[in-house]
C-alpha positions in Angstrom: 17.1 37.2 55.8 18.0 36.4 52.1 15.5 34.2 50.3 16.2 32.0 47.2 15.0 33.8 44.1 12.5 31.1 43.0 11.0 31.0 46.5 10.6 34.8 46.7 8.7 34.9 43.4 6.4 32.1 44.5 5.6 33.9 47.8 5.1 37.1 45.9 2.6 35.6 43.4 -0.3 37.6 44.6 1.6 40.8 44.1 2.5 39.8 40.6 -1.2 39.2 39.7 -2.2 42.7 40.9 0.6 44.5 39.1 0.7 42.5 35.8 -1.5 44.6 33.7 1.1 47.1 32.6 3.1 47.5 29.3 6.3 45.8 30.6 8.5 46.2 33.6 11.2 48.6 32.5 9.2 51.8 33.3 8.3 50.7 36.9 11.8 51.8 38.2 13.2 51.6 41.7 16.1 49.3 40.8 19.6 50.0 39.7 22.7 48.3 38.3 25.9 49.1 36.3 27.4 47.4 33.2 31.1 47.2 32.4 30.2 47.7 28.7 27.1 48.4 26.8 28.3 47.7 23.2 31.0 45.8 21.4 31.8 43.0 19.0 30.2 39.5 19.2 31.0 37.5 21.3 30.6 40.1 24.0 30.9 39.4 27.7 29.0 41.9 29.9 29.5 42.0 33.6 26.7 43.3 35.9 27.0 45.1 39.2 24.0 45.7 41.4 23.6 49.2 42.9 20.5 48.6 45.1 21.4 48.8 48.8 20.6 45.8 50.9 18.3 43.9 48.4 16.5 40.8 49.7 17.0 39.1 46.3 18.0 40.3 42.9 18.0 38.6 39.4 18.3 39.4 35.7 16.9 38.5 32.3 19.6 39.1 29.6 17.2 39.3 26.6 14.0 40.9 27.9 11.4 41.5 25.2 10.1 44.7 26.8 6.5 43.4 27.1 6.3 40.3 29.2 5.4 40.7 32.9 6.6 37.3 33.9 10.1 36.9 32.2 12.6 34.2 33.2 14.8 35.7 35.9 18.2 34.2 36.9 20.7 35.0 39.6 23.7 35.9 37.5 26.5 38.5 37.4 27.4 38.3 33.7 26.2 37.4 30.3 28.1 36.3 27.1 26.3 37.4 23.9 27.4 35.1 21.1 25.4 36.6 18.2 24.8 40.2 17.2 21.7 42.2 18.1 20.3 44.8 20.5 19.3 43.3 23.8 17.6 44.7 26.9 18.8 43.5 30.3 16.0 43.6 32.9 16.8 43.7 36.7 14.1 42.5 39.1 14.7 42.8 42.8 12.9 42.5 46.1 13.5 45.1 48.9 11.7 45.6 52.2 9.1 47.8 50.6 8.3 45.5 47.6 9.6 44.9 44.1 11.8 47.2 42.0 13.0 47.1 38.4 15.6 48.6 36.1 16.6 48.1 32.4 19.6 48.9 30.3 20.3 48.2 26.6 23.3 46.3 25.2 24.3 46.5 21.5 26.3 43.6 20.1 27.8 44.0 16.6 28.4 41.4 13.9 32.0 40.3 13.8 32.0 37.1 11.8 34.0 36.8 8.6 32.3 37.6 5.3 31.6 34.6 3.1 32.7 34.7 -0.5 33.3 32.4 -3.5 35.3 33.0 -6.7 35.8 31.7 -10.2 39.0 32.1 -12.1 40.5 31.8 -15.6 43.9 30.8 -16.7 44.4 34.4 -17.9 44.4 35.9 -14.4 40.8 37.2 -14.4 38.8 36.5 -11.2 35.2 37.0 -10.4 34.5 37.3 -6.7 30.9 36.7 -5.4 30.0 37.9 -1.9 27.4 35.6 -0.3 24.1 37.3 0.5 23.1 36.7 4.1 22.8 38.1 7.6 26.6 38.6 8.0 27.1 40.9 5.0 23.9 42.8 5.7 25.2 43.7 9.1 28.3 45.5 7.8 28.5 49.0 6.3 31.4 48.1 4.1 33.9 45.3 3.3 37.6 46.0 2.8 39.0 43.7 0.0 42.7 43.1 -0.2 43.3 41.3 -3.5 46.7 40.0 -2.3 48.6 41.6 -5.2 49.1 45.0 -3.5 45.7 46.3 -4.6 42.7 47.0 -2.5 39.0 47.7 -3.0 36.2 48.7 -0.8 32.7 47.3 -1.1 29.8 49.4 0.4 26.4 48.4 1.4 24.1 48.5 -1.7 26.8 47.7 -4.2 26.6 44.6 -6.4 27.7 41.4 -4.8 29.9 40.4 -7.8 33.3 42.0 -8.3 36.0 41.4 -10.9 39.8 41.7 -10.7 42.6 41.1 -13.1 45.9 39.7 -11.8 48.9 40.7 -13.7 50.8 37.6 -12.6 48.8 34.4 -13.1 51.7 32.3 -11.9 51.4 33.6 -8.3 49.2 32.3 -5.6 47.5 35.4 -4.1 45.2 35.3 -1.1 42.2 37.6 -1.0 41.4 38.9 2.4 37.9 40.3 3.2 37.1 42.3 6.4 33.7 43.7 7.3 33.6 47.1 9.0 31.4 49.9 10.3 31.5 53.6 9.4 29.6 55.2 12.4 32.4 54.9 15.0 30.9 52.0 16.9 32.7 50.3 19.7 33.2 47.4 17.2 34.9 48.9 14.2 35.8 45.8 12.3 34.9 42.1 12.1 37.0 39.0 11.5 39.1 38.7 8.3 38.3 35.9 5.9 41.1 34.5 3.7 40.4 33.1 0.3 43.4 31.5 -1.6 43.2 32.1 -5.3 44.1 29.4 -7.9 44.1 30.3 -11.5 42.2 27.5 -13.2 40.0 27.3 -16.2 36.3 26.9 -15.2 35.1 23.3 -15.9 32.3 24.0 -18.3 31.6 20.3 -18.9 30.1 20.2 -15.4 27.3 22.5 -16.4 24.6 19.9 -17.4 20.8 19.4 -17.4 19.7 17.1 -14.5 16.0 16.8 -15.1 13.2 18.0 -17.5 9.5 18.1 -16.5 6.7 19.3 -18.7 3.9 20.9 -16.7 0.2 20.8 -17.4 0.1 24.6 -18.0 2.7 24.3 -20.9 5.7 25.3 -18.9 8.9 23.3 -18.6 10.7 23.0 -15.3 14.4 22.5 -15.9 16.9 21.6 -13.2 20.6 22.0 -14.1 24.0 22.1 -12.5 25.6 25.6 -12.7 28.9 27.2 -11.9 29.2 30.4 -9.9 29.9 33.5 -12.0 29.8 31.5 -15.2 27.1 32.8 -17.6 24.8 30.1 -18.7 22.0 30.5 -21.3 18.9 28.3 -21.2 17.8 27.4 -24.7 15.0 25.4 -26.3 13.9 24.3 -29.8 10.6 23.1 -31.2 12.2 21.6 -34.3 15.6 20.4 -32.9 17.5 22.9 -35.1 16.6 26.5 -34.3 17.2 27.3 -30.7 15.7 30.2 -28.7 17.4 31.6 -25.6 14.9 31.9 -22.8 17.1 33.2 -20.0 20.6 33.6 -18.7 21.9 32.7 -15.2 25.3 32.9 -13.4 24.5 31.0 -10.2 26.3 27.9 -9.0 25.0 24.6 -7.7 21.7 22.9 -8.6 19.4 25.5 -10.2 15.7 25.4 -11.1 14.5 27.3 -14.2 11.0 27.5 -15.8 10.4 28.0 -19.5 6.8 29.3 -19.9 4.2 29.6 -22.6 5.0 26.4 -24.4 2.7 23.6 -25.8 2.5 20.6 -23.5 1.7 18.4 -26.5 4.8 19.4 -28.4 8.2 17.8 -28.0 11.0 20.3 -27.3 14.8 20.0 -27.3 16.7 21.7 -24.5 20.3 22.6 -23.9 22.6 25.0 -22.0 25.2 27.3 -23.5 28.0 28.5 -21.2 31.0 30.9 -21.5 33.7 31.2 -18.9 35.9 34.3 -18.1 38.4 33.4 -20.7 35.7 33.3 -23.4 35.7 29.5 -23.5 32.3 28.2 -24.7 30.5 24.9 -24.5 27.0 23.6 -25.2 25.6 20.9 -22.8 24.1 17.7 -24.0 20.6 18.1 -25.5 17.6 16.5 -23.8 14.0 16.2 -25.0 10.7 16.8 -23.3 8.1 14.0 -23.2 4.4 14.0 -24.3 1.7 11.7 -23.2 -1.9 11.1 -24.3 -4.6 8.8 -22.9 -8.1 7.5 -23.7 -10.6 5.0 -22.3 -11.7 2.0 -24.4 -14.3 -0.4 -22.9 -13.1 -0.2 -19.3 -9.4 0.0 -20.1 -7.2 3.1 -20.3 -4.9 3.2 -23.3 -1.7 5.4 -22.9 0.6 6.5 -25.7 3.7 8.6 -25.4 6.4 10.1 -27.6 9.5 8.0 -28.4 12.6 9.5 -26.8 14.7 11.1 -29.5 18.2 9.8 -28.6 19.0 6.2 -27.7 22.5 7.1 -26.4 22.3 6.5 -22.6 18.6 5.6 -22.7 17.7 3.1 -19.9 13.9 2.9 -20.0 10.5 4.4 -19.4 8.4 4.4 -16.1 4.7 4.8 -16.5 3.1 6.3 -13.3 -0.6 6.2 -12.3 -1.5 8.6 -9.5 2.2 9.0 -8.6 3.0 5.3 -8.5 5.0 3.3 -11.1 2.7 0.7 -12.6 4.9 -0.5 -15.5 8.5 -0.1 -16.6 9.8 -0.5 -20.1 13.4 -1.1 -21.3 13.0 -0.7 -25.1 13.0 2.9 -26.5 10.3 1.8 -29.0 7.8 0.8 -26.3 5.5 3.8 -26.5 2.0 2.4 -25.6 0.4 0.5 -22.7 -3.2 -0.6 -21.9 -4.0 -0.3 -18.2 -6.7 -2.8 -17.3 -6.4 -2.4 -13.5 -9.2 0.3 -13.5 -12.9 0.4 -12.9 -15.7 2.1 -14.7 -16.1 5.7 -13.4 -12.7 5.9 -11.8 -10.4 8.9 -12.7 -6.6 8.3 -13.0 -3.8 10.6 -13.6 -0.8 9.3 -15.6 2.7 10.5 -16.4 5.6 8.9 -18.3 9.2 9.3 -17.3 12.1 8.7 -19.7 15.4 7.8 -18.0 18.7 8.8 -19.7 21.6 7.7 -17.5 21.0 9.8 -14.3 18.7 12.3 -16.0 14.9 12.1 -16.2 12.4 13.7 -18.6 8.8 13.7 -17.3 5.7 14.3 -19.3 2.8 16.6 -18.2 0.1 14.7 -16.3 -2.8 13.3 -18.3 -6.2 12.5 -16.6 -8.3 9.6 -18.0 -11.8 8.7 -16.8 -12.5 5.1 -17.3 -15.7 4.4 -19.3 -17.4 1.2 -20.5 -20.4 0.3 -22.5 -21.2 -3.0 -20.7 -20.0 -4.6 -17.5 -17.6 -7.5 -18.3 -18.7 -11.0 -16.9 -16.7 -12.6 -14.1 -14.3 -15.1 -15.8 -12.3 -16.3 -12.8 -13.8 -17.7 -9.6 -13.4 -20.7 -7.4 -15.2 -22.5 -4.6 -13.4 -24.8 -2.2 -14.3 -26.9 0.9 -12.6 -25.6 4.0 -14.0 -28.1 6.5 -17.3 -30.1 7.3 -19.3 -26.9 7.6 -17.5 -24.2 5.6 -17.1 -23.4 1.9 -15.0 -20.4 0.7 -16.0 -18.6 -2.5 -13.5 -16.3 -4.3 -14.0 -14.2 -7.4 -11.8 -12.0 -9.6 -14.1 -9.0 -10.3 -13.2 -7.3 -13.6 -11.8 -3.9 -13.1 -11.6 -4.1 -9.3 -8.9 -1.9 -8.0 -8.0 0.6 -5.3 -10.0 3.4 -7.1 -13.1 1.3 -7.9 -16.2 0.1 -6.1 -18.5 -2.8 -6.8 -21.3 -5.0 -5.3 -20.7 -8.7 -5.6 -23.8 -11.0 -5.2 -23.6 -14.7 -4.4 -26.4 -17.3 -5.1 -26.4 -20.9 -3.9 -28.2 -24.1 -4.7 -27.7 -27.7 -3.7 -26.1 -29.7 -6.5 -28.7 -31.0 -9.0 -31.2 -28.2 -8.1 -32.0 -25.5 -10.6 -33.3 -23.2 -7.9 -30.7 -20.6 -6.8 -31.2 -18.2 -3.9 -29.1 -15.1 -3.0 -27.2 -15.7 0.2 -25.2 -12.4 0.5 -24.1 -9.2 -1.3 -20.5 -8.1 -0.7 -19.4 -4.5 -1.0 -15.8 -4.1 -2.4 -15.0 -7.6 -1.2 -14.4 -10.7 -3.4 -14.3 -13.5 -0.8 -17.0 -15.1 1.3 -17.1 -18.0 3.8 -20.4 -19.9 3.6 -21.1 -21.6 7.0 -24.4 -23.1 6.1 -23.2 -26.3 4.5 -22.6 -30.0 5.2 -19.8 -30.7 2.8 -19.5 -34.5 3.7 -23.1 -35.0 2.6 -23.8 -32.7 -0.3 -22.2 -30.7 -3.2 -23.2 -27.0 -3.4 -23.3 -24.8 -6.4 -22.8 -21.0 -6.5 -23.5 -18.3 -9.1 -21.8 -14.9 -9.0 -22.8 -11.5 -10.4 -21.7 -7.9 -9.8 -22.6 -4.3 -10.3 -19.8 -1.9 -11.1 -19.3 1.7 -9.9 -21.2 3.0 -13.0 -24.3 1.1 -12.0 -23.9 -1.5 -14.8 -24.8 -5.1 -13.9 -23.0 -8.2 -15.2 -25.0 -11.3 -15.8 -24.7 -14.2 -13.4 -21.8 -16.6 -14.0 -22.1 -20.2 -14.8 -22.5 -22.4 -11.6 -19.3 -23.5 -9.9 -19.8 -26.5 -7.5 -17.9 -27.9 -4.5 -16.3 -31.3 -5.0 -18.2 -34.1 -3.0 -15.9 -37.0 -2.3 -17.4 -40.4 -1.4 -16.1 -43.9 -0.7 -17.5 -47.3 -1.7 -15.2 -50.1 -0.4 -11.8 -49.2 -1.6 -13.0 -46.9 -4.4 -13.1 -43.1 -4.1 -15.4 -41.2 -6.3 -16.1 -37.5 -6.6 -18.5 -35.2 -8.4 -17.5 -33.9 -11.9 -19.1 -30.5 -11.8 -16.4 -27.8 -12.0 -15.5 -25.9 -8.9 -13.6 -23.4 -11.1 -15.2 -20.9 -13.4 -12.2 -21.2 -15.9 -12.5 -25.0 -15.9 -10.6 -27.9 -14.5 -7.2 -28.9 -16.0 -6.6 -32.0 -13.9 -7.3 -33.7 -10.6 -5.0 -35.1 -8.0 -5.6 -37.3 -4.9 -4.0 -36.0 -1.7 -3.3 -39.0 0.5 -2.1 -38.5 4.2 -1.2 -41.4 6.4 -1.6 -41.7 10.2 2.2 -41.6 10.4 2.3 -38.2 8.7 3.4 -39.2 5.3 1.8 -37.4 2.4 1.5 -38.2 -1.3 -0.1 -36.3 -4.3 -1.4 -38.8 -6.8 -2.2 -37.3 -10.3 -5.3 -38.8 -11.9 -5.6 -36.4 -14.9 -9.4 -35.9 -15.5 -10.6 -39.2 -13.9 -13.3 -38.8 -11.2 -12.6 -42.0 -9.3 -9.6 -43.7 -7.7 -9.0 -47.1 -6.2 -7.0 -47.0 -3.0 -3.9 -49.1 -3.2 -2.8 -50.4 0.2 -1.2 -53.5 1.7 -0.4 -54.9 5.1 2.6 -52.6 5.4 0.6 -49.5 4.8 -0.4 -47.1 7.6 -3.4 -48.2 9.7 -5.5 -45.1 8.7 -5.5 -42.5 5.9 -7.3 -39.4 5.0 -8.1 -38.5 1.3 -8.9 -35.2 -0.3 -9.3 -34.3 -4.0 -7.6 -31.2 -5.5 -8.9 -29.7 -8.8 -6.3 -27.6 -10.7 -7.6 -24.8 -12.8 -6.9 -24.1 -16.5 -5.8 -20.7 -15.1 -2.4 -21.1 -13.4 -2.4 -20.5 -9.7 -6.1 -21.4 -9.0 -7.2 -24.7 -7.4 -10.1 -26.2 -5.3 -10.3 -28.8 -2.5 -13.0 -31.4 -1.7 -14.2 -32.6 1.7 -12.0 -35.1 3.5 -12.6 -38.9 3.6 -11.1 -41.0 6.4 -10.1 -44.6 5.5 -8.9 -47.5 7.6 -6.5 -50.0 6.1 -8.3 -53.1 7.5 -12.0 -53.3 7.7 -13.8 -53.9 11.0 -17.3 -55.4 11.3 -19.6 -54.4 14.2 -22.2 -56.8 15.7 -24.2 -55.6 18.7 -24.2 -57.8 21.9 -28.0 -57.7 22.2 -31.2 -56.8 20.3 -35.0 -56.8 21.1 -37.3 -57.8 18.1 -40.5 -56.6 19.9 -41.8 -54.3 17.2 -41.2 -51.0 19.1 -38.9 -49.6 16.4 -35.8 -49.8 18.5 -33.2 -52.6 18.0 -35.7 -54.8 16.2 -33.1 -56.4 13.9 -29.6 -57.7 14.3 -27.3 -56.3 11.7 -23.6 -56.4 11.0 -22.1 -53.0 9.9 -19.1 -52.3 7.7 -18.4 -50.5 4.5 -15.1 -51.8 3.3 -15.8 -55.5 2.6 -15.3 -57.4 -0.7 -17.3 -60.5 0.5 -19.3 -61.5 3.6 -20.6 -64.8 5.0 -22.7 -64.6 8.3 -24.3 -67.5 10.3 -26.3 -67.4 13.6 -26.7 -70.6 15.7 -28.7 -71.5 18.8 -27.2 -73.0 21.9 -27.4 -76.5 20.4 -25.3 -75.4 17.3 -28.3 -75.3 14.9 -28.1 -72.6 12.2 -31.2 -70.4 12.6 -30.1 -67.6 10.1 -27.5 -67.3 7.3 -26.7 -64.4 4.8 -24.0 -63.6 2.2 -25.2 -60.0 2.1 -24.2 -57.6 4.9 -27.3 -55.5 4.3 -29.5 -58.6 5.0 -30.3 -58.6 8.8 -31.9 -61.2 11.2 -35.4 -60.2 12.5 -35.4 -62.7 15.4 -37.7 -65.3 13.8 -37.1 -69.0 12.9 -39.3 -70.3 10.1 -41.7 -67.5 10.7 -42.0 -67.9 14.5 -40.4 -65.8 17.2 -37.1 -67.2 18.3 -36.7 -68.0 22.0 -35.2 -65.5 24.3 -31.6 -66.2 25.2 -28.0 -66.3 24.0 -27.0 -67.0 20.4 -23.7 -67.6 18.7 -22.6 -65.9 15.4 -19.8 -66.8 13.0 -18.6 -64.7 10.1 -16.0 -64.9 7.3 -15.3 -61.8 5.2 -12.6 -60.5 2.8 -11.5 -56.9 3.5 -10.4 -54.2 1.1 -6.8 -55.4 1.0 -7.8 -59.0 0.2 -7.3 -60.4 3.7 -9.7 -63.2 4.8 -10.9 -62.7 8.3 -12.9 -65.1 10.6 -14.8 -63.8 13.6 -17.0 -65.5 16.3 -19.1 -64.0 19.1 -22.4 -64.1 21.1 -25.3 -61.9 21.6 -28.6 -61.8 23.7 -32.1 -61.9 22.1 -34.5 -60.0 24.3 -38.3 -59.4 24.1 
């Protein structure tokens, strides 16, 4: 019975465990197979023929590492080796007496074409550069046919750059390169590469500096665009006149180069000098390095850099702090900046980048530790009413930033009181919501102070107080204490009608406003005061007052003047009346009480004697806040 290979290995797992402590499987023997070839050029197809009589199952690993005891085995009869190398084929088979193994080696030789580049000159001189890599390292030699009847042989270990002079520069020769072996291998030669030659002058104007960066150790890293086989000298000058050649390169593409042992605080000029095969010469455009210095002054970092030497193509400077651009400048004469977004004790690293068209010149990094003699006081803060039981306090802490720490303390007092008590200390936060307030009844004042990361404490700020809005008839009034530390520039009344309409009414610095409504106005309104800061973008809001267009007067339908402290007087209630006339009559129409003052209530007596129990009639005439005269009648019960 023939078992599937995977099932056989699963059933034989116990046997594998017992036998898996050896140094690989090739030396265990017992198997056997034949290969139609054991070496050749890549890609190489190898066919396998099993020679074990009557195996139960047989499989192969085409690239066995010689060590593993559990290699991946497949039921195949051939392998195609695409890349060069020496490979071990492992056979693993099951016969009636157990497992057997066999191994054979296959050598696959490189056959890919050699890669090369060339540069030429109008005079017929060509420089050929063989590309270093795995392909050329595999060959013993390379046959070069220059295409003009002449040949040359490159051997392993020779220089990778070859020169050839063509007698006829008007022709269009094709160089053919073929890698080969000298030891008589089954693969004698690889594929042939064809390289058409065009006699053209090397474009020296493409050899240019792409970026300049001064390092902290005094070295300059230069990136430039080179041309293959074109000699390029890297030069620098400390005075802009006398140039020193630091090195010479002949590589193509984008090339890095380090000029060492310079002074990071010195401005240097840099340029490239190139010469092609026809002795044509050209100097690249000159670029300057940048210098930067920094110092701390009273909690601010002052940065100064060298003005770039050439305005031609100059587009601007970028100032970086800890790798992030914090300010950009477009004028070449802008060479200083004061960074205020720092905190005492913080350490920042700065660089300046000059931009010249698509080329950049970057200074060495400069570290500055921010120091300060005294903590600056808080100069911007605001308190605002959020709702009936919430006040938000916000402060701009001097020097607060991503690299700084501070403790912000908040004190509170009821308006008019000189006694402040601390309610919270915030750590690296500048906003707090105070829930312990009744904003429709009282104004609250707050003082703010902080301690910076150097342990210096700023004095408490001047008090800032919430706006308390109140209403008397049709007049709105609000407290004048500033809710903004920088001061109030103006007030405005925010009016919202029950229909959804809104209006912002400017009142300048007035602290009162008379509501202007008529019979066509909405039935109800809400009012809120907004205080605008002297500092643009800051503002504060008061509590909200609700207002009905037409006044209503409430009279209870019963009262009991028995001296128990509950319902002992009959009083009419309203707070939006301009005038009020109120009369109470008994069942016979006799007036037993009269008042022109709504705060004057009836105590249930007539001429000093208790009035009888029973029903009474009232009549009132009042003028509301929009000048409407209203008459109202009703009855109530007097109880004892």
